[in-house]
Structure formats: C-alpha cells, structure tokens
C-alpha positions as CSV (number, residue, x, y, z in Angstrom):
1,M,10.7,-1.1,-8.2
2,G,10.9,-2.8,-11.6
3,T,8.2,-4.5,-13.6
4,P,7.7,-8.3,-13.4
5,H,9.6,-8.5,-16.7
6,S,12.6,-6.5,-15.5
7,R,12.8,-8.5,-12.3
8,R,13.2,-11.9,-13.8
9,G,17.0,-11.7,-14.1
10,N,17.4,-11.4,-10.3
11,T,17.0,-14.7,-8.4
12,R,15.8,-13.1,-5.2
13,Q,13.2,-11.1,-7.1
14,R,12.1,-14.1,-9.1
15,I,11.5,-16.0,-5.8
16,Q,9.4,-13.1,-4.6
17,D,7.3,-12.9,-7.8
18,V,6.7,-16.7,-7.9
19,A,5.9,-16.9,-4.2
20,L,3.6,-14.0,-4.4
21,G,1.7,-15.6,-7.3
22,L,1.4,-18.9,-5.4
23,F,0.3,-17.1,-2.2
24,S,-2.4,-15.3,-4.1
25,E,-3.5,-18.4,-6.0
26,R,-3.4,-21.1,-3.3
27,G,-3.3,-19.1,-0.1
28,Y,-0.3,-18.3,2.1
29,E,-1.0,-21.1,4.6
30,K,-1.4,-23.8,1.8
31,T,1.8,-22.9,0.0
32,S,5.0,-24.5,1.0
33,L,8.6,-23.6,0.4
34,R,8.9,-26.9,-1.5
35,E,6.2,-25.8,-3.9
36,I,7.9,-22.4,-4.4
37,A,11.2,-24.2,-5.2
38,E,9.4,-26.6,-7.7
39,K,7.7,-23.7,-9.5
40,L,11.1,-22.0,-9.8
41,E,12.7,-25.3,-10.8
42,V,15.4,-24.8,-8.2
43,T,16.4,-26.9,-5.1
44,K,15.2,-26.1,-1.6
45,A,18.8,-25.4,-0.7
46,A,19.0,-22.7,-3.4
47,L,15.8,-21.2,-2.1
48,Y,17.1,-21.3,1.5
49,Y,20.1,-19.3,0.4
50,H,17.9,-16.3,-0.1
51,F,14.9,-17.0,2.3
52,K,14.7,-19.3,5.2
53,T,10.9,-19.1,5.7
54,K,7.8,-18.0,3.8
55,E,7.5,-15.1,6.3
56,D,11.0,-13.9,5.2
57,I,9.7,-13.7,1.7
58,V,6.6,-11.7,2.7
59,I,8.7,-9.3,4.8
60,S,11.1,-8.7,1.9
61,L,8.1,-8.0,-0.4
62,S,6.7,-5.6,2.1
63,Q,10.0,-3.7,2.4
64,D,10.5,-3.5,-1.3
65,L,7.0,-2.7,-2.4
66,C,6.0,-0.4,0.4
67,G,9.1,1.7,0.0
68,P,7.3,4.3,-2.1
69,I,4.6,4.6,0.5
70,D,7.2,5.3,3.2
71,E,8.8,7.9,0.9
72,L,5.3,9.5,0.4
73,I,4.7,9.7,4.2
74,A,8.1,11.3,4.7
75,W,7.5,13.8,1.9
76,A,4.1,14.7,3.1
77,G,5.3,15.3,6.6
78,T,7.5,18.2,5.3
79,Q,4.7,19.9,3.4
80,P,2.1,22.4,4.6
81,R,-1.2,20.8,5.5
82,T,-3.1,22.3,2.6
83,L,-5.8,20.8,0.5
84,A,-3.5,20.7,-2.4
85,T,-0.9,18.6,-0.4
86,K,-3.6,16.2,0.7
87,Q,-4.9,15.8,-2.9
88,E,-1.3,15.1,-3.9
89,V,-0.9,12.5,-1.2
90,I,-4.0,10.7,-2.5
91,R,-2.7,10.9,-6.1
92,R,0.8,9.5,-5.2
93,Y,-0.8,6.8,-3.0
94,S,-2.8,5.7,-6.0
95,E,0.4,5.4,-8.0
96,S,2.0,3.3,-5.2
97,L,-1.0,0.9,-5.1
98,R,-0.8,0.4,-8.9
99,A,2.8,-0.5,-8.7
100,S,2.2,-2.9,-5.8
101,E,-1.1,-4.3,-6.8
102,P,-0.1,-8.0,-6.6
103,F,1.1,-7.5,-3.1
104,F,-2.0,-5.7,-1.9
105,R,-4.1,-8.4,-3.5
106,F,-2.2,-11.0,-1.5
107,M,-2.8,-9.0,1.7
108,Q,-6.5,-8.7,0.9
109,E,-6.9,-12.4,0.1
110,N,-4.9,-13.6,3.1
111,Q,-6.0,-11.3,5.8
112,A,-6.1,-13.9,8.6
113,A,-2.5,-14.9,7.8
114,V,-1.3,-11.3,7.5
115,R,-2.6,-10.5,10.9
116,D,-0.2,-13.0,12.4
117,L,2.8,-11.8,10.4
118,A,5.1,-9.0,11.3
119,I,3.9,-7.0,8.2
120,G,0.4,-6.7,9.7
121,D,1.5,-4.2,12.3
122,S,3.7,-2.2,9.9
123,F,0.9,-1.9,7.4
124,K,-1.5,-0.6,10.1
125,E,1.2,2.0,11.1
126,R,1.4,3.1,7.5
127,M,-2.4,3.5,7.3
128,H,-2.5,5.5,10.5
129,A,0.3,7.7,9.2
130,L,-1.6,8.4,5.9
131,F,-4.8,9.0,7.8
132,G,-3.1,11.5,10.0
133,L,-1.8,13.4,7.0
134,L,-5.3,13.6,5.5
135,R,-7.4,14.5,8.5
136,E,-7.4,17.5,10.8
137,P,-7.6,16.6,14.5
138,E,-10.3,19.3,15.1
139,A,-12.4,18.3,12.1
140,E,-15.9,17.0,12.6
141,L,-16.3,13.2,12.9
142,T,-18.0,13.0,9.5
143,D,-15.0,14.7,7.9
144,Q,-12.6,12.3,9.6
145,V,-14.7,9.4,8.3
146,R,-14.4,10.8,4.8
147,C,-10.6,10.8,5.0
148,I,-10.4,7.2,6.2
149,T,-13.0,6.2,3.7
150,A,-10.9,7.8,0.9
151,L,-8.0,5.5,1.8
152,F,-10.0,2.3,2.1
153,S,-12.1,3.1,-1.0
154,M,-8.8,2.9,-2.9
155,H,-8.1,-0.6,-1.5
156,A,-11.6,-1.9,-1.9
157,G,-12.1,-0.4,-5.4
158,M,-8.9,-2.1,-6.6
159,F,-10.4,-5.5,-5.8
160,A,-14.1,-4.8,-6.4
161,L,-13.5,-3.6,-10.0
162,Q,-11.4,-6.6,-11.0
163,D,-14.4,-8.3,-12.6
164,V,-15.8,-5.1,-14.1
165,E,-15.1,-4.6,-17.8
166,G,-13.0,-1.7,-18.7
167,D,-9.4,-0.4,-19.0
168,P,-7.5,-0.9,-15.7
169,E,-6.0,2.6,-15.9
170,E,-9.5,4.1,-16.4
171,K,-10.8,2.1,-13.4
172,R,-7.8,3.4,-11.3
173,K,-8.6,7.0,-12.3
174,A,-12.2,6.5,-11.4
175,I,-11.3,5.2,-7.9
176,L,-8.8,8.1,-7.5
177,E,-11.5,10.6,-8.5
178,V,-13.8,9.3,-5.8
179,A,-11.1,9.3,-3.1
180,T,-10.0,12.8,-4.1
181,E,-13.6,14.0,-3.8
182,L,-13.9,12.6,-0.3
183,V,-10.7,14.3,0.8
184,T,-11.7,17.5,-0.8
185,A,-15.1,17.5,1.0
186,A,-13.4,16.8,4.3
187,N,-10.9,19.7,3.9
188,P,-12.5,22.9,2.8
189,P,-10.0,25.0,0.7
190,N,-10.6,28.1,2.9
191,R,-9.2,26.3,5.9
192,R,-6.0,28.0,7.1
193,P,-3.0,25.7,6.3
194,V,-0.8,24.5,9.1
195,R,2.9,24.3,8.4
196,P,4.6,21.1,9.7
197,D,6.9,23.1,12.1
198,S,4.1,25.2,13.5
199,A,3.8,23.2,16.7
200,Q,7.5,23.8,17.5
201,T,7.4,27.6,16.7
202,A,4.1,28.4,18.4
203,S,4.3,30.6,21.5
204,P,3.7,28.8,24.8
C-alpha cells in the first residue's frame, strides 16, 4: 500500500483517505457522504461512482490495508511452529500496524460502529488466526494469556503512547520489544517445533 502522498493521484484512494480522516475526527456515525464529498470538493454523484455507502468505503479500506496481515497469516501457516517463526510473526505484524495505523485508530475510536459493520467479524477472524499461530494448544493458560496479551499490547500501545513524547519509530520498537518478550516467555526455545503438515503425516 502506498503512503498518503503517493495515494493522492488516485480518486478512489483519495476518497478513502479523506473519509478515514473524517471518521476518526468526527466519528463514523456523525460523518455523512455529503460531508466527504464536500471535503473532497466533488459532487455526491462523483462519490457514488466509487462508493454507494460509508460502509462500502470502510470495507474497501479493510481489504486494502489488511492485505499484509492476510499475507502474514498465510505465510506463517507454512512455517514450522518454532519460537523464531512466532517472533517473526510479531515483528511483521508490527510493520503491518505501522502501515495501517490510521485505519486501526479509526477502529479503536469507533468500536461500537465497527461491531455492526461487516469488517468487525473479519477483524476478529484475523485476530483468532494470529493468536492460533502464536499459542500452543497444550500450553498452560498463563502462556496462552501471554500470547493474546502480546497482540493486544501492540494495539493498545499504539494508542496509549500517542500523547507520550518521543520518536514514533522508537515507541513502535518499544511496543514490539514488550510483545516479543511475552511471546518468548510463552514459547520456551527448547520446545520441540511442530511442522505445519505434521497432523497430516502423523500415524493414526
């Protein structure tokens, strides 16, 4: 996905960027398609050509911005379930969050609205998939809590540190360090790795 500057030449992407900014600023429910069109300085008819509803805009944002997360889940599913793989999952997820920060900020600030949109369920499915890649089914409950906390600490940290002074990249690295520590503590390095095809090749 391109940066906000590189996206400006594409009308569809400009609509997404402006709508996302208004959703975050005013709230999803309080923002109308008319206001989005006015901000863009286009007619409602021009806006309708690309998106018929606000939900269409949000769904398109989810598909575009969550693509890297879907790619990460697909990649991790082909890797051995080693500690190194899980640490790499956390690192790549951190990169995905950085690239999609405005969208995740919108989701955080409009949780009630998101629950009623189609993207709510798809986001939950992605979180369940990532959690499944980090945890071991036979692990103690405390270790499973560490894994799910690692994911949510990355979300919470992104918003909690907004008002804390410091370089954004340094803050992201600090959040990643904490999340990695949690995953590492939950997955001892001496645990025997399980290959993704082991369930199919195991003897009955």
